[in-house]
Structure formats: C-alpha cells, structure tokens
N, C-alpha and C positions, 0 to 999 in steps of 0.2 A: 940037733941042732942049734945055736941063740937063735932069739930074735933077731939080733943084728945081724947075724951073716946071712939068715932068712931073708932079712926087708935087703942088703947086699944083693944075693942073688937075685933077686926076683928085677932090685932096679938094672941090674945086667941085661936078664934078659930082656926087660923094655927095651932099653939102649941099642939093645939088636935086634927087635921087632920093627923100631923105628924106621929102619935105613930103608927096609924092601918098601915101605908103605912110603915112602920121599922117592925113591926110583921110581915107584909106579904114579906116583903125583908127576913129578917131572915127567915123564915119560908119555904121560896124559894131555898134557899142558902143551909140551912138543906136538903130541900129533895134533892136537885141537887149532895150535898154529898154523901148524901146515895146513891142516883144512879151513881154517879161515882164509890164509892167505889165496889158496887155490880158488875157493870159491869166491872169493874176492874177483881174482884175476879172469873168473869166467863171468863173473858178473860185469865186471867194466867190459868185457868183451861184448856182453849182449847190450850194455847201454853206449858203446862207442858205435855198435852197430847201424842202431837205431838212430843215434843222432848223425852220422855218417848219410842217411837214408836221407835226410832233410837237410844236409848240406853244411854243419856245422863239425864235424868228425874232425877234422883236420885241427880245429881250437882245441878239442877236450883233448885230442890225443898229446896235443903239444904243452896244455899245462899238466898235465899229467904225467909226463915222462919228466919234465922239471921239475915238476911237485916232488916227484919220487927220488931224482940225484940228491936234492936236498934233505929230503925225508933219512935217508941211508946215514946222512953226515953229523947229524945232531943226537941227544940225547933223550932217555924213551919219553920223560915229560916233556921235554921242545919237541917230540916225534909228536904225540899226542895236538898238541898245539897247532903244529905245522898243519897234522892233518884236516883239524877243524877249519883251518885257513884255507887248503885244497878244498875242500868241499864247498866252503863259501863261492871262491872263486869259480868253481865248476857252476852250482848254479846259478852265480850270475852271468857268468858266459851263454848259458844254457837257457835263460830268460833272455839274455839282450840279443843271441843269434835267434831265439824263436820268435821275439817279437819283433826284430829287423826283416824276416822273412815274411812276416805277415804284413806289417803295415808298413811297410819302406815302399817307396813305387817303383813298378816292376812294369807297367805299360807303356811302350815307346812311344805310342803316337796315337792317333784319331782312326780307329775302326770299324766297318758297322762288318758283324759276324754273324753269320745267317747258319743255322742248326736245322738242319732237315729232321723230317721223323724217324727214319732209320740212322740218323746218326748216334754214333756210341761217344763215349769218355774220348778215347784214344783218336779219332778222327776231329774231334773239337779242340783239342791239344796242337792234334796235328796242322791243322787250318792256323791257331795264334804262331805256331812255329812258322810255317812256311812265310806268312807275312810280315815277319819279321816284329810280332808287336809284343813279346816280352824279354824283358832282359835277361831274366835267369828261369827259363822254362822249366827245369826240374822241379823248382821251390814252389810254383805254383799246381804243379800236378801230385805233388806231395801232401800239400795243403788244399788243394781239393779234394782229394781223397781225405782226408781229416776232417772233412767237415762231410764227409758221403756225398759231394756232389755229381763224381761218377754211377752214384745211383740214382742219383735226382735228375736228370735231363729234363729238359723242357725246349721245345722246338720252338723256335721263332726266330726274329731281328733283333740283334741288341747293338746299343752304339756305345763303343769301347774308348775310353776318353783317356787322353796320351795322362802320366803321372798318377794312375789311378794305382792300390794295392792291390799283392791278392787278393788280400779280405775284401773289399770291395767289388773286384770283379766278383769273381765268389758268390759274395750276398746277392749280389744282380742275376747271374744265371740260375742260382738257387730259384730265385724268386718268381722266374718265371716272367716278370715284370718286362714284355716286349717295348722297344722302341719305335713308334709308328714309322711307314713309307709311304713316302708321296706318291701315288699313283697318279700320272697324267695320261690320257687319249684325246688324241685328234687329229684332223684329219684320215677319219675311216671312212673306206667306203662300203664294207663287207661286216656280216659279223665271223666271218674264220680272220679276216682281219686285226677285229677287235679283239678275237680271242688269244689270237699271237701274242699281241701287243701286251695286255693285261697278264699272260704268262712269263711274261718278261721280269715283268716287277714282282710276281707274288710268287708262291712259293708249289701253288698248282699248274699243271702242265697245260697249253694251247687245247690238248685232244676233249679234257675233262671241261671245260668252258663251252667248247664248240657240241657237244653232248647235251649240256643244258640248254643254250640256248636252239638248238632244234628239235629239240623237246615237246611235239604240238600240243603236251597240255601247260607248257610253262607261260604261253602268250594269253591264254584264255584264262590262269589264274591271275594274270597281272593286268587282265584288262585292256589287252590288245588282240591286234590279229597277228596270224603269221608273218603277213605282209609288213604292218606298220611294229612290229617289235622294235627297226633300228629306231623308232623316235622314244624309246625308255632312255636310252643314253646321251647323257646329256655331256657332251666333251667339255671338260675341267679335267683341275687337279684336285684329288680329295685322299685325307689319309687314311691308312689301312693298317691293319696288322698284317704283315707276310703271311703269315697262314690263314688268312680269310679264305674261306671256300669258296667252291663258284656259287652255290646256293645265296650264303651269306651276303657275296660280291650283287646277286640282284636284288636280292631285300634292299640291299642299300641306297643301288641307285631307283629303283621306286621311289625311296624315300625320298631322294635329290629330286628325281624329276614332279611329283606332287610338292615340292619347297619352291622348284623355278616356274612350275604354274601356280603361280600365286594371281588372285583375283584381279588385278591391276590387269595381267597379260590375258587370261581367260575372256575379260572384257574388250581387249584389243583385238582378239582371235573372233569374235563374234561380230565387231563391229566392221570385219573386212570380211563377214560370211561364214567363216572358217569352224572348222572342229580344229584340239587340237592337234591332233594328227595329220590332218589338212597342211597346218602350218608348217608342220614337222617335214612332210613330204613339198609342200613347193618352196620350202626351204633349203631342201637337199638341191633343187632343180636349180634355184637361183646361184648356190657354193660353187656350182659346174660350169655354170656360167661365169661367173666374177669373182676375181679377190679382190677386189678394189671397193671398199667401205662405203665411198661416194655411188657408188653403180647401183648396188644390190637392192637400196629403196624402189629405186627407179626400176629397176629390170620387175622387182616386184610387182611393182605397179602397174606397167605392161600386162605381165599375168592375169592378172586382177581382172584389168579391162578385159581382156578376153573372155575371162571365164563368166563374168557379167555378161557378155553378149553373146553365150555360148559358143564362141567360136574355138576351135581346136587350139592346144597349145603351142603344138609344133615346135618344142622345145630339143634339140638335138642329143642332148646331154641322155636323154629318157631314150634315144636310138642306141646310143655308144653303151647302156645300160643292158636294153636288149639283146643286142650282138656279143656282150660281155666283153668287150673293149672298149677302155677310158683313152687310151693311146692313140685315137683316134682323132685325126684334125682336121680333119676334111669330110663331111659325109657327103654323101653319093646318093645320087638319086636311086639308083638300085637298092641301096641301102633301108629306103624307107619305107619297103614294102614288107621287111621283116615283121613275122607275126608276135606278137607278144601284146599282153595286157599294158604293157608299158609302152608301145610304139604311140606316142600323142600326135603324129601326122594321122592314124586312123581311126584310134580310140578318143573319142570325146570326154571334156573336163581333165581330172586328176589322174593320174597313172594310181595303181591299186595300193602304194607305199611309199617310204622315201627310198630315194638310190642311192643314198648313205647314210649316214649318220652328222645330220646338219650343225656346226658349229652354232655357240649361243649367239654369233653377231650374223646370222643366217637369217636363224628364229627370229632376232629380232629386229632385222631388215624388212622381214614378211610383215612383224604386226606392226611398225612402223615405217610400210610403202608410202610412196610419194603417190598423191592426186596430181593426174594428169591427163593430156589425150593421146598419149602416147600408144600406138597397138603392136610399132615391130622395133627391133632393135637389129644388130649385127656388131661386132668386132672392126674396130677402128683397123682402117692398112697398115697404119704405125707398129702394130702389136705391140702398142704400149700396155695392154691388157683394159684399155677402158671401150667402151660401146660409140656407136650412133644409135641415137634413138630416132624414129620417125612416126610421122603421125597417119602417112598415106602409103600405100603399095606403092607408087611409083617411084617415091622418095625414099622407101627404104629398098629397092631393086638397083638405085643410082649408088647406095649405100654397100649393099651386097658387091655389086660388080669391082668396085674398087679394092675391095677386100678379096674377093679370087683372083684379081689380078695381081694383086699382090703376092697371094700363094703360090699362081703361077711364075712372078720372078724367082719365088724362094725355092722353085722345084718341088712344093707340095701339093701332091696327088691324093694323098689318101692319108 
C-alpha cells in the first residue's frame, strides 16, 4: 500500500471516529442542560418558598414568569442578557421587599404590651394581634424569628408606639428595656387592701404581697413593729418596673419613707411630742374623722390637747376599727365596751398603730396642727363634712345633740 493510500485511509477512519465522539458530546451537553434546567427549577422552587414565607413570593413568581416568557422568544446571546436583567430585577425586588418588611411602619397605634414570665412567643404575637397593633402580623412573626426574638423573650411592660417598624419593635422587645409603669395607691385601710391594689398594677399576685406583709420578721428588719408597719407606706404615685417583686417593692417603700421623713418633718414631730410612727397613728384617726383639709389640722390639735392632758382620745374611728366595720355611721353606747387595744374609750393614749394608711395630707395636718383651746368636736348637723368644735363639755353636748337629731331625721340608727 502506498503512502498516499495509507494517508487517505487514515483520514477516513479519523472522520468516522469523530462522529461518535460528537454524538457523545451532544448527548452529554443535552443531559447537562436538562440537569441544569431541573436543578434551576428546583432551586427556584426552594427560593420561592422561602420568599413566600416573608410575604414576597407573589412578586418573585410574577417577575419569573414574565421574564421566562420573554426569555424563550429571543436569541441565545440575548437570552443571556435577559437572564442577567431578570437576576438583577430579582435581587432588586428581594432587597426592596426585605427592606420594606423590616423598616416600613407596621405598628398601628400606641399600646402597652405586658409579657409575663411564662409567656411564649406565640402568646406575645397573639396579644399584639388581638389588640389590633400590627398591620401585617406575619411579617412581624417572620422577622422576629429571623432575629431570634422567639428564643430571647424578656418579661415586662413595653410601650409600643404608633408608626414603629418591625425592626424597632423587635429591637425593643429583644433588649428587655422595660417601660416603667406608674403605681398609685391611696385611700387604703388595710394591708390586704394595699396588696390587692398593688397587685392590679404589677405582675405579682396579691397573695405574694400579703404573705410578705404578714411575715413577722419583715417589720423588724425594716425598723417597725407589726402594728406600725402600715406607717411604712406613704400614699403617692411611684414609678416601678412591672416585674418588680414584693420584696423589691418593700425595699423601695422604705427608701420613700426615709425620704419623706426628712429633718424638717422629724423636727415638727418632735415639737408635737410624737415619734414618726405616732404621727402616722394619729394621722390615720384624723383621716377617718374628716376629709376636709381645713378641719384636719384643727382636729389634730384637739387630740394633741387631750394627749397632753392625759385624757382618753375617745376617737370613734378606733371603735369602728376594733369592730372591723368602717361602714358604721353611728357609734352606739354598747359598742364602746368592745375589748381591743384599739378602743380609745377604754385605753389611754394612742392605739398600738395606724388604723389605716394615712395620706400625706393627713400626716402633714398632724405635723402642722392648729394650736387652740378646743377639746371636743363632732360632725356638723348639715352633713357637710365639716365639724363643730367646742372648748367645754356642755357646749360639745349641745353640738352632739344637734347631730344626733339630724341622724334621727335621716333614720340613721347604726
């Protein structure tokens, strides 16, 4: 065989060997294309599901379908360019929706959110939803989980403000930076009543407060006796965290008590011949006798005149306290014999402790008592709330008789 023939034969074989190779490559490329297509669709499905979860799935789906329709109708080079545009739009929409969902206003109004110790994330969301606080509840839920708030709840009271974004709300709740609540108590007669009123304004229940108030060791630790513990509480409005414990509440009340009894007030108590606890005890009686600011210092002066003369106080409010019934309007002679250390008709001096938790106005009325010669007083017969004062018993009896006749006309016999 000549060299030329061998060369031609080799070329023929070569050409025939290329054909199978091209078919193999074509098949591989086709399979690769299908694989890419399948993986792309699966990838898009996963991405779509994720974005649907944060509320932007429909936007992504719409852009994809429109872009895909255009993509099929154009040449390969243009398809690549179109693909880049679609990816750019995809990213733009994703970023826009993500940004809007996180930073756009979502809180519809001002609201105080209370989260208890045992509350979980779903209960927090439910509270916000039931009170109509959020425009889009699900976006809050998704972003809260994205920022791990569902795993970092902090009990407390939080003031949610109108116009806040999800990001602002979630950051506040994650920080645990509580909004202080204003706790007010006044017109309180018993420690049980105080416990109930405080419990309605703080997280702890009334029983927790009562147990602490009734603990015999507590008054001693705070420098009081069991009977004088009500003097610790100065009625006012105070700023507290909603999660304040009963023990922390007592500690704060002791600090407020010390602030109230400054040197000036202590000096006035000394001039009246009373300790601070005795001032509170007398103020509690004065408070039950009248709600008129003008009369209180005069009534305090009457009782101080009796104390300085070693007379019995004969204060009707102490009989009501001893009987456990402040609703009694008319004290009967038979009730004056009640056996109690609080019966100031039978026991000299002040009772063992306050018969209520006196207001600041009543405490200051005792500290700023009126100096006068009155030893008696009784309510005016016109039921105005003011009192008739007298220097002598005979004058007092006349005033008392007029009041009793007025009660009879009103058919008030007890």
